[in-house]
PyMOL commands that place a pseudoatom at each C-alpha (Angstrom):
pseudoatom trace, name=CA, resn=MET, resi=1, chain=A, elem=C, hetatm=0, pos=[115.791, 128.826, 94.392]
pseudoatom trace, name=CA, resn=ASN, resi=2, chain=A, elem=C, hetatm=0, pos=[118.367, 128.268, 97.088]
pseudoatom trace, name=CA, resn=LYS, resi=3, chain=A, elem=C, hetatm=0, pos=[121.204, 126.338, 95.437]
pseudoatom trace, name=CA, resn=SER, resi=4, chain=A, elem=C, hetatm=0, pos=[122.536, 125.112, 98.738]
pseudoatom trace, name=CA, resn=VAL, resi=5, chain=A, elem=C, hetatm=0, pos=[119.531, 122.733, 98.916]
pseudoatom trace, name=CA, resn=SER, resi=6, chain=A, elem=C, hetatm=0, pos=[119.485, 119.269, 97.450]
pseudoatom trace, name=CA, resn=ILE, resi=7, chain=A, elem=C, hetatm=0, pos=[116.167, 117.877, 96.819]
pseudoatom trace, name=CA, resn=GLU, resi=8, chain=A, elem=C, hetatm=0, pos=[115.498, 114.212, 95.949]
pseudoatom trace, name=CA, resn=LEU, resi=9, chain=A, elem=C, hetatm=0, pos=[112.148, 113.123, 94.950]
pseudoatom trace, name=CA, resn=GLN, resi=10, chain=A, elem=C, hetatm=0, pos=[110.952, 109.466, 95.697]
pseudoatom trace, name=CA, resn=TYR, resi=11, chain=A, elem=C, hetatm=0, pos=[107.611, 107.742, 94.862]
pseudoatom trace, name=CA, resn=ALA, resi=12, chain=A, elem=C, hetatm=0, pos=[106.105, 104.626, 96.296]
pseudoatom trace, name=CA, resn=SER, resi=13, chain=A, elem=C, hetatm=0, pos=[104.751, 103.833, 92.941]
pseudoatom trace, name=CA, resn=PRO, resi=14, chain=A, elem=C, hetatm=0, pos=[104.749, 104.824, 89.298]
pseudoatom trace, name=CA, resn=ALA, resi=15, chain=A, elem=C, hetatm=0, pos=[101.002, 105.830, 89.710]
pseudoatom trace, name=CA, resn=LEU, resi=16, chain=A, elem=C, hetatm=0, pos=[101.678, 108.257, 92.485]
pseudoatom trace, name=CA, resn=GLN, resi=17, chain=A, elem=C, hetatm=0, pos=[104.654, 109.658, 90.505]
pseudoatom trace, name=CA, resn=LYS, resi=18, chain=A, elem=C, hetatm=0, pos=[102.094, 110.240, 87.584]
pseudoatom trace, name=CA, resn=GLN, resi=19, chain=A, elem=C, hetatm=0, pos=[99.589, 111.961, 89.944]
pseudoatom trace, name=CA, resn=VAL, resi=20, chain=A, elem=C, hetatm=0, pos=[102.089, 114.205, 91.482]
pseudoatom trace, name=CA, resn=ALA, resi=21, chain=A, elem=C, hetatm=0, pos=[103.273, 115.248, 88.134]
pseudoatom trace, name=CA, resn=GLY, resi=22, chain=A, elem=C, hetatm=0, pos=[99.784, 116.148, 87.242]
pseudoatom trace, name=CA, resn=ILE, resi=23, chain=A, elem=C, hetatm=0, pos=[99.863, 118.580, 90.342]
pseudoatom trace, name=CA, resn=SER, resi=24, chain=A, elem=C, hetatm=0, pos=[103.284, 120.124, 90.166]
pseudoatom trace, name=CA, resn=SER, resi=25, chain=A, elem=C, hetatm=0, pos=[106.543, 119.800, 88.364]
pseudoatom trace, name=CA, resn=GLN, resi=26, chain=A, elem=C, hetatm=0, pos=[109.647, 118.492, 90.054]
pseudoatom trace, name=CA, resn=LYS, resi=27, chain=A, elem=C, hetatm=0, pos=[111.168, 121.963, 89.629]
pseudoatom trace, name=CA, resn=GLU, resi=28, chain=A, elem=C, hetatm=0, pos=[108.286, 123.564, 91.413]
pseudoatom trace, name=CA, resn=LEU, resi=29, chain=A, elem=C, hetatm=0, pos=[108.494, 121.142, 94.343]
pseudoatom trace, name=CA, resn=GLY, resi=30, chain=A, elem=C, hetatm=0, pos=[112.012, 121.890, 94.628]
pseudoatom trace, name=CA, resn=LEU, resi=31, chain=A, elem=C, hetatm=0, pos=[111.325, 125.588, 94.612]
pseudoatom trace, name=CA, resn=TRP, resi=32, chain=A, elem=C, hetatm=0, pos=[108.821, 125.215, 97.350]
pseudoatom trace, name=CA, resn=ALA, resi=33, chain=A, elem=C, hetatm=0, pos=[111.040, 123.128, 99.564]
pseudoatom trace, name=CA, resn=SER, resi=34, chain=A, elem=C, hetatm=0, pos=[114.209, 125.314, 98.921]
pseudoatom trace, name=CA, resn=THR, resi=35, chain=A, elem=C, hetatm=0, pos=[112.353, 128.537, 99.880]
pseudoatom trace, name=CA, resn=CYS, resi=36, chain=A, elem=C, hetatm=0, pos=[112.177, 127.228, 103.365]
pseudoatom trace, name=CA, resn=PHE, resi=37, chain=A, elem=C, hetatm=0, pos=[115.857, 126.925, 104.123]
pseudoatom trace, name=CA, resn=ARG, resi=38, chain=A, elem=C, hetatm=0, pos=[118.434, 129.568, 104.791]
pseudoatom trace, name=CA, resn=LYS, resi=39, chain=A, elem=C, hetatm=0, pos=[121.317, 127.130, 105.448]
pseudoatom trace, name=CA, resn=PRO, resi=40, chain=A, elem=C, hetatm=0, pos=[122.427, 124.021, 103.333]
pseudoatom trace, name=CA, resn=ALA, resi=41, chain=A, elem=C, hetatm=0, pos=[120.055, 121.031, 103.336]
pseudoatom trace, name=CA, resn=ARG, resi=42, chain=A, elem=C, hetatm=0, pos=[119.687, 117.704, 101.832]
pseudoatom trace, name=CA, resn=ILE, resi=43, chain=A, elem=C, hetatm=0, pos=[115.963, 116.789, 101.696]
pseudoatom trace, name=CA, resn=THR, resi=44, chain=A, elem=C, hetatm=0, pos=[114.374, 113.652, 100.349]
pseudoatom trace, name=CA, resn=ILE, resi=45, chain=A, elem=C, hetatm=0, pos=[110.534, 114.184, 99.573]
pseudoatom trace, name=CA, resn=ARG, resi=46, chain=A, elem=C, hetatm=0, pos=[108.855, 110.819, 99.375]
pseudoatom trace, name=CA, resn=PHE, resi=47, chain=A, elem=C, hetatm=0, pos=[105.154, 110.475, 98.165]
pseudoatom trace, name=CA, resn=ILE, resi=48, chain=A, elem=C, hetatm=0, pos=[103.356, 107.462, 99.715]
pseudoatom trace, name=CA, resn=ASN, resi=49, chain=A, elem=C, hetatm=0, pos=[99.901, 105.778, 99.914]
pseudoatom trace, name=CA, resn=LYS, resi=50, chain=A, elem=C, hetatm=0, pos=[97.719, 105.396, 102.892]
pseudoatom trace, name=CA, resn=ALA, resi=51, chain=A, elem=C, hetatm=0, pos=[99.031, 101.954, 103.991]
pseudoatom trace, name=CA, resn=GLU, resi=52, chain=A, elem=C, hetatm=0, pos=[102.616, 103.258, 104.165]
pseudoatom trace, name=CA, resn=ALA, resi=53, chain=A, elem=C, hetatm=0, pos=[101.357, 106.461, 105.996]
pseudoatom trace, name=CA, resn=HIS, resi=54, chain=A, elem=C, hetatm=0, pos=[99.605, 104.286, 108.496]
pseudoatom trace, name=CA, resn=ASP, resi=55, chain=A, elem=C, hetatm=0, pos=[102.611, 102.096, 109.135]
pseudoatom trace, name=CA, resn=LEU, resi=56, chain=A, elem=C, hetatm=0, pos=[104.958, 104.936, 109.521]
pseudoatom trace, name=CA, resn=ASN, resi=57, chain=A, elem=C, hetatm=0, pos=[102.537, 106.952, 111.880]
pseudoatom trace, name=CA, resn=LEU, resi=58, chain=A, elem=C, hetatm=0, pos=[102.008, 103.935, 113.983]
pseudoatom trace, name=CA, resn=PHE, resi=59, chain=A, elem=C, hetatm=0, pos=[105.682, 102.837, 114.237]
pseudoatom trace, name=CA, resn=PHE, resi=60, chain=A, elem=C, hetatm=0, pos=[107.311, 106.344, 114.796]
pseudoatom trace, name=CA, resn=ARG, resi=61, chain=A, elem=C, hetatm=0, pos=[104.492, 108.314, 116.481]
pseudoatom trace, name=CA, resn=GLY, resi=62, chain=A, elem=C, hetatm=0, pos=[102.267, 105.557, 117.999]
pseudoatom trace, name=CA, resn=PHE, resi=63, chain=A, elem=C, hetatm=0, pos=[99.149, 106.702, 116.121]
pseudoatom trace, name=CA, resn=ASP, resi=64, chain=A, elem=C, hetatm=0, pos=[97.125, 103.872, 114.521]
pseudoatom trace, name=CA, resn=LYS, resi=65, chain=A, elem=C, hetatm=0, pos=[96.021, 105.800, 111.484]
pseudoatom trace, name=CA, resn=PRO, resi=66, chain=A, elem=C, hetatm=0, pos=[97.502, 107.248, 108.428]
pseudoatom trace, name=CA, resn=THR, resi=67, chain=A, elem=C, hetatm=0, pos=[98.726, 110.931, 108.248]
pseudoatom trace, name=CA, resn=ASN, resi=68, chain=A, elem=C, hetatm=0, pos=[99.157, 113.745, 105.740]
pseudoatom trace, name=CA, resn=VAL, resi=69, chain=A, elem=C, hetatm=0, pos=[102.937, 114.556, 106.480]
pseudoatom trace, name=CA, resn=LEU, resi=70, chain=A, elem=C, hetatm=0, pos=[105.700, 113.153, 108.376]
pseudoatom trace, name=CA, resn=THR, resi=71, chain=A, elem=C, hetatm=0, pos=[109.223, 114.652, 108.936]
pseudoatom trace, name=CA, resn=PHE, resi=72, chain=A, elem=C, hetatm=0, pos=[112.231, 112.585, 109.801]
pseudoatom trace, name=CA, resn=PRO, resi=73, chain=A, elem=C, hetatm=0, pos=[115.112, 115.159, 110.714]
pseudoatom trace, name=CA, resn=TYR, resi=74, chain=A, elem=C, hetatm=0, pos=[118.384, 113.316, 110.987]
pseudoatom trace, name=CA, resn=HIS, resi=75, chain=A, elem=C, hetatm=0, pos=[120.688, 116.209, 112.020]
pseudoatom trace, name=CA, resn=SER, resi=76, chain=A, elem=C, hetatm=0, pos=[120.770, 119.893, 111.893]
pseudoatom trace, name=CA, resn=LYS, resi=77, chain=A, elem=C, hetatm=0, pos=[124.296, 120.337, 113.190]
pseudoatom trace, name=CA, resn=GLY, resi=78, chain=A, elem=C, hetatm=0, pos=[125.236, 124.081, 112.667]
pseudoatom trace, name=CA, resn=GLU, resi=79, chain=A, elem=C, hetatm=0, pos=[125.754, 124.330, 109.018]
pseudoatom trace, name=CA, resn=SER, resi=80, chain=A, elem=C, hetatm=0, pos=[123.385, 121.798, 107.322]
pseudoatom trace, name=CA, resn=ILE, resi=81, chain=A, elem=C, hetatm=0, pos=[120.077, 119.985, 107.591]
pseudoatom trace, name=CA, resn=ASP, resi=82, chain=A, elem=C, hetatm=0, pos=[119.358, 116.458, 106.590]
pseudoatom trace, name=CA, resn=ALA, resi=83, chain=A, elem=C, hetatm=0, pos=[115.790, 115.153, 106.704]
pseudoatom trace, name=CA, resn=ASP, resi=84, chain=A, elem=C, hetatm=0, pos=[113.162, 113.117, 104.877]
pseudoatom trace, name=CA, resn=ILE, resi=85, chain=A, elem=C, hetatm=0, pos=[109.701, 114.482, 104.286]
pseudoatom trace, name=CA, resn=VAL, resi=86, chain=A, elem=C, hetatm=0, pos=[106.937, 112.031, 103.659]
pseudoatom trace, name=CA, resn=LEU, resi=87, chain=A, elem=C, hetatm=0, pos=[103.635, 113.040, 101.983]
pseudoatom trace, name=CA, resn=CYS, resi=88, chain=A, elem=C, hetatm=0, pos=[100.683, 110.801, 101.825]
pseudoatom trace, name=CA, resn=LEU, resi=89, chain=A, elem=C, hetatm=0, pos=[99.067, 112.142, 98.582]
pseudoatom trace, name=CA, resn=PRO, resi=90, chain=A, elem=C, hetatm=0, pos=[95.557, 110.398, 99.085]
pseudoatom trace, name=CA, resn=ILE, resi=91, chain=A, elem=C, hetatm=0, pos=[95.153, 112.159, 102.298]
pseudoatom trace, name=CA, resn=VAL, resi=92, chain=A, elem=C, hetatm=0, pos=[96.491, 115.471, 100.888]
pseudoatom trace, name=CA, resn=ARG, resi=93, chain=A, elem=C, hetatm=0, pos=[93.974, 115.038, 98.134]
pseudoatom trace, name=CA, resn=GLU, resi=94, chain=A, elem=C, hetatm=0, pos=[90.987, 114.300, 100.594]
pseudoatom trace, name=CA, resn=GLU, resi=95, chain=A, elem=C, hetatm=0, pos=[91.997, 117.192, 102.921]
pseudoatom trace, name=CA, resn=ALA, resi=96, chain=A, elem=C, hetatm=0, pos=[92.114, 119.637, 100.033]
pseudoatom trace, name=CA, resn=LYS, resi=97, chain=A, elem=C, hetatm=0, pos=[88.549, 118.641, 99.001]
pseudoatom trace, name=CA, resn=GLU, resi=98, chain=A, elem=C, hetatm=0, pos=[87.172, 118.883, 102.508]
pseudoatom trace, name=CA, resn=GLN, resi=99, chain=A, elem=C, hetatm=0, pos=[88.933, 122.240, 103.107]
pseudoatom trace, name=CA, resn=SER, resi=100, chain=A, elem=C, hetatm=0, pos=[87.909, 123.501, 99.774]
pseudoatom trace, name=CA, resn=LYS, resi=101, chain=A, elem=C, hetatm=0, pos=[91.469, 124.193, 98.783]
pseudoatom trace, name=CA, resn=THR, resi=102, chain=A, elem=C, hetatm=0, pos=[93.129, 123.469, 95.572]
pseudoatom trace, name=CA, resn=LEU, resi=103, chain=A, elem=C, hetatm=0, pos=[95.161, 120.324, 95.578]
pseudoatom trace, name=CA, resn=LYS, resi=104, chain=A, elem=C, hetatm=0, pos=[98.330, 122.321, 94.582]
pseudoatom trace, name=CA, resn=ALA, resi=105, chain=A, elem=C, hetatm=0, pos=[97.985, 125.005, 97.475]
pseudoatom trace, name=CA, resn=HIS, resi=106, chain=A, elem=C, hetatm=0, pos=[97.395, 122.274, 100.037]
pseudoatom trace, name=CA, resn=LEU, resi=107, chain=A, elem=C, hetatm=0, pos=[100.419, 120.220, 98.766]
pseudoatom trace, name=CA, resn=ALA, resi=108, chain=A, elem=C, hetatm=0, pos=[102.584, 123.255, 98.922]
pseudoatom trace, name=CA, resn=HIS, resi=109, chain=A, elem=C, hetatm=0, pos=[101.404, 124.124, 102.548]
pseudoatom trace, name=CA, resn=LEU, resi=110, chain=A, elem=C, hetatm=0, pos=[102.166, 120.649, 103.785]
pseudoatom trace, name=CA, resn=LEU, resi=111, chain=A, elem=C, hetatm=0, pos=[105.521, 120.461, 102.094]
pseudoatom trace, name=CA, resn=ILE, resi=112, chain=A, elem=C, hetatm=0, pos=[106.499, 123.788, 103.714]
pseudoatom trace, name=CA, resn=HIS, resi=113, chain=A, elem=C, hetatm=0, pos=[105.089, 122.522, 106.988]
pseudoatom trace, name=CA, resn=GLY, resi=114, chain=A, elem=C, hetatm=0, pos=[107.304, 119.513, 106.675]
pseudoatom trace, name=CA, resn=CYS, resi=115, chain=A, elem=C, hetatm=0, pos=[110.344, 121.434, 105.633]
pseudoatom trace, name=CA, resn=LEU, resi=116, chain=A, elem=C, hetatm=0, pos=[109.811, 123.708, 108.776]
pseudoatom trace, name=CA, resn=HIS, resi=117, chain=A, elem=C, hetatm=0, pos=[109.731, 120.718, 111.097]
pseudoatom trace, name=CA, resn=ALA, resi=118, chain=A, elem=C, hetatm=0, pos=[112.938, 119.570, 109.559]
pseudoatom trace, name=CA, resn=GLN, resi=119, chain=A, elem=C, hetatm=0, pos=[114.471, 122.777, 110.975]
pseudoatom trace, name=CA, resn=GLY, resi=120, chain=A, elem=C, hetatm=0, pos=[113.101, 122.216, 114.518]
pseudoatom trace, name=CA, resn=HIS, resi=121, chain=A, elem=C, hetatm=0, pos=[109.925, 124.151, 114.431]
pseudoatom trace, name=CA, resn=ASP, resi=122, chain=A, elem=C, hetatm=0, pos=[106.890, 122.658, 116.109]
pseudoatom trace, name=CA, resn=HIS, resi=123, chain=A, elem=C, hetatm=0, pos=[103.127, 123.301, 117.169]
pseudoatom trace, name=CA, resn=MET, resi=124, chain=A, elem=C, hetatm=0, pos=[103.021, 121.396, 120.385]
pseudoatom trace, name=CA, resn=ASN, resi=125, chain=A, elem=C, hetatm=0, pos=[101.923, 124.586, 122.361]
pseudoatom trace, name=CA, resn=THR, resi=126, chain=A, elem=C, hetatm=0, pos=[100.060, 127.862, 121.255]
pseudoatom trace, name=CA, resn=SER, resi=127, chain=A, elem=C, hetatm=0, pos=[103.216, 129.898, 121.164]
pseudoatom trace, name=CA, resn=GLN, resi=128, chain=A, elem=C, hetatm=0, pos=[105.062, 127.461, 118.718]
pseudoatom trace, name=CA, resn=ALA, resi=129, chain=A, elem=C, hetatm=0, pos=[101.942, 126.925, 116.726]
pseudoatom trace, name=CA, resn=LYS, resi=130, chain=A, elem=C, hetatm=0, pos=[101.561, 130.606, 116.141]
pseudoatom trace, name=CA, resn=LYS, resi=131, chain=A, elem=C, hetatm=0, pos=[105.343, 131.061, 115.207]
pseudoatom trace, name=CA, resn=MET, resi=132, chain=A, elem=C, hetatm=0, pos=[105.045, 128.155, 112.816]
pseudoatom trace, name=CA, resn=GLU, resi=133, chain=A, elem=C, hetatm=0, pos=[101.813, 129.175, 111.164]
pseudoatom trace, name=CA, resn=SER, resi=134, chain=A, elem=C, hetatm=0, pos=[103.193, 132.662, 110.627]
pseudoatom trace, name=CA, resn=LEU, resi=135, chain=A, elem=C, hetatm=0, pos=[106.301, 131.238, 108.973]
pseudoatom trace, name=CA, resn=GLU, resi=136, chain=A, elem=C, hetatm=0, pos=[104.011, 128.987, 106.801]
pseudoatom trace, name=CA, resn=ILE, resi=137, chain=A, elem=C, hetatm=0, pos=[101.894, 131.960, 105.799]
pseudoatom trace, name=CA, resn=LYS, resi=138, chain=A, elem=C, hetatm=0, pos=[104.858, 134.281, 104.935]
pseudoatom trace, name=CA, resn=LEU, resi=139, chain=A, elem=C, hetatm=0, pos=[106.576, 131.436, 102.904]
pseudoatom trace, name=CA, resn=LEU, resi=140, chain=A, elem=C, hetatm=0, pos=[103.291, 130.494, 101.039]
pseudoatom trace, name=CA, resn=GLU, resi=141, chain=A, elem=C, hetatm=0, pos=[102.663, 134.061, 100.113]
pseudoatom trace, name=CA, resn=SER, resi=142, chain=A, elem=C, hetatm=0, pos=[106.234, 134.516, 98.905]
pseudoatom trace, name=CA, resn=LEU, resi=143, chain=A, elem=C, hetatm=0, pos=[105.290, 131.588, 96.431]
pseudoatom trace, name=CA, resn=GLY, resi=144, chain=A, elem=C, hetatm=0, pos=[102.098, 133.089, 95.405]
pseudoatom trace, name=CA, resn=PHE, resi=145, chain=A, elem=C, hetatm=0, pos=[99.685, 131.079, 97.734]
pseudoatom trace, name=CA, resn=SER, resi=146, chain=A, elem=C, hetatm=0, pos=[97.105, 132.533, 99.941]
pseudoatom trace, name=CA, resn=ASN, resi=147, chain=A, elem=C, hetatm=0, pos=[96.868, 132.074, 103.726]
pseudoatom trace, name=CA, resn=PRO, resi=148, chain=A, elem=C, hetatm=0, pos=[96.020, 128.361, 104.465]
pseudoatom trace, name=CA, resn=TYR, resi=149, chain=A, elem=C, hetatm=0, pos=[94.425, 129.109, 107.694]
pseudoatom trace, name=CA, resn=GLN, resi=150, chain=A, elem=C, hetatm=0, pos=[91.732, 131.533, 106.415]
for i in range(1, 150): cmd.bond("trace and resi %d" % i, "trace and resi %d" % (i + 1))
show_as sticks, trace
zoom trace
């Protein structure tokens, strides 16, 4: 685990906290996130419900629907990264089922996806998407997860 990465976990409700604990430990979530960073980072990971995901997606992105993960980078000036990563557990659960993936593997993928966004990676065009997907695959494999795009 990268010791220069500070991870804070937040939950929209005690019920969500209990659900997340049934999927992965706090230590494991921290490991997944810290694996993504080579420089110091301060990351808040917040688990939310569909209503909050809908409100955030509408307000910040203009999309009138809930989404699985949102990243809010505050700065990445030279030496450190500061960002919030928001995960909608009900949507992550639905997607894992639809895609025939384990919930744990899909959660790890989306957390890593959010961490890469925090560092400026994006997937707005084919070249960016290929680069980001390649990094996701490499990081997930280093954590014992299979390629999420197969």
